[in-house]
C-alpha positions as CSV (number, residue, x, y, z in Angstrom):
1,X,-154.4,-197.9,219.4
2,X,-153.9,-199.0,216.0
3,X,-155.9,-201.1,214.0
4,X,-153.5,-204.2,213.5
5,X,-152.6,-203.8,217.7
6,X,-156.9,-204.1,218.3
7,X,-156.6,-206.8,215.8
8,X,-154.3,-208.6,217.5
9,X,-156.0,-208.3,220.8
10,X,-159.4,-209.5,219.3
11,X,-157.6,-212.4,218.0
12,X,-156.0,-213.2,221.6
13,X,-159.8,-212.9,222.9
14,X,-161.1,-215.1,220.3
15,X,-158.7,-217.7,220.8
16,X,-159.2,-218.0,224.3
17,X,-163.2,-217.8,223.9
18,X,-162.4,-220.8,221.3
19,X,-164.9,-218.4,219.0
20,X,-164.3,-219.8,215.6
21,X,-166.3,-217.6,213.2
22,X,-163.9,-214.7,214.8
23,X,-161.0,-216.2,214.4
24,X,-161.3,-217.3,211.0
25,X,-162.5,-213.7,210.0
26,X,-159.6,-212.0,211.7
27,X,-156.9,-214.7,210.5
28,X,-157.8,-213.9,206.9
29,X,-157.7,-210.1,207.5
30,X,-154.0,-210.6,208.8
31,X,-153.6,-212.4,206.0
32,X,-154.7,-210.2,203.8
33,X,-152.8,-206.9,205.8
34,X,-149.7,-209.4,204.9
35,X,-150.0,-210.1,201.5
36,X,-150.2,-206.0,201.2
37,X,-147.3,-205.3,203.1
38,X,-144.8,-207.9,201.4
39,X,-146.7,-206.7,197.9
40,X,-143.7,-205.8,195.3
41,X,-143.4,-201.7,195.6
42,X,-144.7,-202.0,199.1
43,X,-142.8,-200.1,202.4
44,X,-143.4,-202.9,204.4
45,X,-146.3,-201.1,206.5
46,X,-149.7,-200.3,206.1
47,X,-151.2,-196.6,207.0
48,X,-154.5,-196.5,208.4
49,X,-156.0,-195.5,204.8
50,X,-154.7,-198.8,203.7
51,X,-155.9,-200.8,206.1
52,X,-159.6,-199.3,206.3
53,X,-159.6,-200.2,202.3
54,X,-158.5,-203.5,202.8
55,X,-161.4,-204.0,205.1
56,X,-163.7,-202.6,202.9
57,X,-162.7,-204.7,200.0
58,X,-162.9,-207.8,202.3
59,X,-166.4,-206.5,203.7
60,X,-167.8,-206.0,200.5
61,X,-166.6,-209.5,199.0
62,X,-168.1,-211.0,201.7
63,X,-171.3,-209.0,200.9
64,X,-171.5,-210.3,197.5
65,X,-170.8,-213.7,198.7
66,X,-173.8,-213.2,201.2
67,X,-176.1,-212.0,198.8
68,X,-175.3,-215.0,196.2
69,X,-175.8,-217.7,198.8
70,X,-178.8,-216.3,200.2
71,X,-180.3,-216.0,196.1
72,X,-179.5,-219.5,196.0
73,X,-180.8,-220.7,199.2
74,X,-177.5,-221.7,200.4
75,X,-178.1,-220.5,204.3
76,X,-175.2,-222.5,205.8
77,X,-172.6,-220.8,203.7
78,X,-174.3,-217.4,203.8
79,X,-174.5,-217.4,207.5
80,X,-170.6,-218.1,207.6
81,X,-170.4,-214.7,205.3
82,X,-172.5,-213.1,207.6
83,X,-170.7,-213.7,210.7
84,X,-167.7,-212.8,208.7
85,X,-169.1,-209.7,207.7
86,X,-169.9,-208.8,211.6
87,X,-166.5,-209.1,212.8
88,X,-164.8,-206.8,209.8
89,X,-167.4,-204.3,210.2
90,X,-166.4,-204.1,213.6
91,X,-163.0,-203.1,212.6
92,X,-164.4,-200.4,210.1
93,X,-165.0,-196.8,210.7
94,X,-168.6,-195.8,211.4
95,X,-170.6,-195.0,208.0
96,X,-172.2,-191.5,207.5
97,X,-175.9,-191.1,207.5
98,X,-177.5,-189.4,204.2
99,X,-177.7,-186.1,205.8
100,X,-174.1,-186.1,206.9
101,X,-173.0,-187.6,203.2
102,X,-175.2,-185.2,201.5
103,X,-173.7,-182.2,203.2
104,X,-170.3,-183.4,202.6
105,X,-170.9,-184.1,198.7
106,X,-172.4,-180.5,198.4
107,X,-169.7,-179.1,199.9
108,X,-167.4,-181.0,197.5
109,X,-169.5,-179.8,194.7
110,X,-169.3,-176.1,195.5
111,X,-165.6,-176.3,196.1
112,X,-164.5,-178.1,192.8
113,X,-167.1,-175.8,190.8
114,X,-168.9,-178.9,189.4
115,X,-172.2,-177.7,187.4
116,X,-173.5,-181.0,185.4
117,X,-173.1,-184.7,185.1
118,X,-170.0,-184.0,183.2
119,X,-168.0,-182.8,186.2
120,X,-168.9,-186.0,187.9
121,X,-165.5,-187.7,187.7
122,X,-163.5,-184.5,189.2
123,X,-166.5,-184.5,192.0
124,X,-165.7,-188.3,192.5
125,X,-162.0,-188.3,192.8
126,X,-162.3,-185.7,195.4
127,X,-165.1,-187.4,197.3
128,X,-163.7,-190.4,197.5
129,X,-160.3,-189.1,198.8
130,X,-162.5,-187.2,201.6
131,X,-164.7,-190.0,202.5
132,X,-162.8,-192.8,202.3
133,X,-164.0,-195.4,204.7
134,X,-167.0,-193.2,206.1
135,X,-169.4,-194.1,202.9
136,X,-169.5,-196.5,200.3
137,X,-168.3,-195.9,196.6
138,X,-172.0,-196.8,195.6
139,X,-173.7,-194.4,198.1
140,X,-171.3,-191.7,197.2
141,X,-171.6,-192.2,193.3
142,X,-175.5,-191.9,193.6
143,X,-175.3,-188.8,196.2
144,X,-173.0,-187.2,193.6
145,X,-175.5,-188.1,190.5
146,X,-178.4,-187.0,192.6
147,X,-176.9,-183.9,193.4
148,X,-175.5,-182.8,190.3
149,X,-178.7,-184.0,188.0
150,X,-180.5,-181.2,189.8
């Protein structure tokens, strides 16, 4: 089932259950999808990779807000952000663990012929394309630096 269809099903369930946090989050996601579909230069449809990128962006926005609200002792606002992060994460692909991530990046380094940190851009481009949605960009960058720094 496509991401859009599964979201519609979840939206219906949330409406029936009167789950405000899920409703709020799913409506926000659908709004972001609609904006991306109607953007100038867009084909009017989103592929799975684009949907995942939008979800990751929304998740990261919530995470940043959560961190700020927690730091400022605004637990009421932090709780809302946490609820939305939980809902968004159910639609994101499972994240790779560090061992899997290290193996994939090591393979990418071998295939690109990178030998030092000077080649990081080449490795990051290939890694981001390969690992889209499976690992956070910060984790990928840190792992590439670690492996190229050896």
